[in-house]
N, C-alpha and C positions, 0 to 999 in steps of 0.2 A: 282483481282490477282495479281497486283503491290504492291497495300496496303498491302496483307497479306504475302508477301515475303519480307517486310522491315523489319518487327520484325522477322522472320528469320532469315535474314543474319544477325543481329545482336546476336541471341543467339548463333548463327556460327562460332561469332567474327568477320565478316565483312563486318560489318556496311556500309553501302551504305552513312553515313553520313564524314566517317573520308577518308579527302584524300589521305592517305595514302592507301586503300583501292582499289581507283579509275582506277587505273595500273591493277589491279585484273577483274574488270570488262569492260577495254577496253579490256583486250587480252580475255578473254572469247568470249564476241563477235564477235573478229575476227577467235580463234578458229571454233564456231559456223558458220560462214560464208563461211570459206575457207574451210572447213571440210579437214583438214592432219592430221599427225599424233597421235596431243592430241586428234583432235576433234573423234579419232576411239580410243584411250583410254578411253575416258569420255563412249561412248558408251559400248566395250568391258567388261570395269567395271560397269557398271549398272549407271554409276552417272549422265547420262540422260537417253532418252529413258522409263523411269516407269512415265511421267507424266499424268496428266487426259486422254488426247484424245489416248498417245501412250497405256496405260496401261488400263485402266480405261473400258474407250468406246471400243476397241476392247474386249476386256472381256465380255461384257457386250454385241457385236454384237453378238461374237461367240456363247454365252450361249444361246440367243435367236434362233438362228442359227440352233440347233446342234436340227438335228431331222424331221429336216425334211423345208422346206419351204412354207411359209403362204402366204397371205397377209398384216399381218402387219410385217414378214418377209423382205419383200420384199420394205414396205414402209421406214423400218428400213437402209437399204438398198442405199435404193435414197437417204436419209437426209444424209448419211454418206456420198456419195458421191459429194453431195450439198456443206454440210459445210465442208468437209476435209479440203478445204486451211485456213476457217478462224478458224478451230481449232488447224491446227498446227503454226498458226502467235500467237494463246493462250497460246500451246505450249509453241513458242518460248521464252517470257516473264517468264517463270519457269525457263530454262533452263541457260537464262545468268546467275540469282541470282547462278543455283546450277553452271555453269560453273568457273563464278569470285571465289565461294568457293572450289572447286575443285585443281586451280590453285595456289590458296594461299597454301592448306595445299600441295600442293606440295613442292613448294617454301619455307616450312617447313620443308622438308625433308621428307615428309612420302610417302609412296608407294601408285600409282594409288590406289590398293585395301584398303589403310587405306583413303584416301583422298577421295575415294565412300562414304565410311563408316559414314565418319564423315557428307556430305553433307546427305546422305539420312537420317542420324538423323535428322538433323533439316531442312529437309525440305520434301514434300510431296513425296511418296512413293507408287503410287498405287500396285506395283506390291508384296508385302510384308504385306499383310493384312491379317489380320486372319479368319479361316473357318468361323465363324458368320456371318462376316461383305462380305463374297464372297457371302453366300448364300444372306445377303439380297439385296446387290443389282441388283440379278437377277430377285427378286423378285416385286410387284407392290406397296408395303409397305415402302419397303427401297429405291427403285433404284431414282431418280442416285446420290443423294447426299448423301448417307449414310457413302462412303468411305471417301469424303472429311471433314465430319465429325468428325467421328474416327480418321483421320488422325491430324486436329484439335486438337483436346484431346491429343491424343500421344505426340504433337510434346508441346504445353503444358505442359504436366504431365512432360514431360524432362524438359522443362525449369524452374517449379519449385521447381526439384530436384538438378538442379545444378546453377541457371543461376537467384533467385531469386529476385534480387534486377532488374533487366533486364524486367522480367517480369511485377513485382511492376510498374516498369516506363512505358511500356505499356499500362497494364490494367490502372491504374490507373491516373499517374501523368499525363501523353500528353495527356487523352480525359478529367480533370479537368480543365488543363492550355489553353486547348482548349475556353472549356464552357467558363472561366474567360474572358478573349482575347474579345469573341464574347456577354458578359452582358455587358462587358466595353466599348467593339464600341458601342453597342446599348441606351448604354445608363441604363439598367436592373442591379440593386443596388442588394446584397448578400439578402435582406430580400424579393426582391421579387423574386428573384431565390425560394430560401427557400419557396416561398407561391405560385409558379407553381410548385412543385415537390408536395408541400401534395396537390393537385389540381391534379394528378396524382394518376392512379386505383392502389390500394393494390400492386397488383400484380409489376406493372410498377416502386412504388415507394423502392421495392425489388432490383428491377434490375440496377434502376438509382440512384445509391447512393445519 
């Protein structure tokens, strides 16, 4: 979850690797913990609250429970009660990144609504998926990760149009750098890497350049 949010934050102009942005992350954590006026503004504008547990899981649950309680429905309710605290912690990771983005955009003179729209453009927003995704996440074929995949496509599509160099950095530059560093640390030459790549099935060769 953290790994996905790091490039999203970079696309949003709030990279975690830029020390100038650290103050926004600190303020975001504080706002989420204190639940004061800033937190309430983020909830009101839907800057937060549309994460996987807040929107996706509950939407799936309400759809399953509609029309009567079956043994399967009871199982869903039980799982949600037991896993609820863990899911809230999972949400908290997303909310830290979103809150930091919201606070920075407010600092740059955006309104709350504008700051929220900016954040929802670059981070996952499970409340505003299209009709087809809403249908698929209720079906055995699509559930439960179709919305996550759709949001990834949406965000990376936005990045391709507006931040192509940042996108290339995250999809090509950094993975290639990690591969080269790991190979050097383990005494693997470039020729060895090429040979290893050629041994992969054709489908994987196309996936891993």
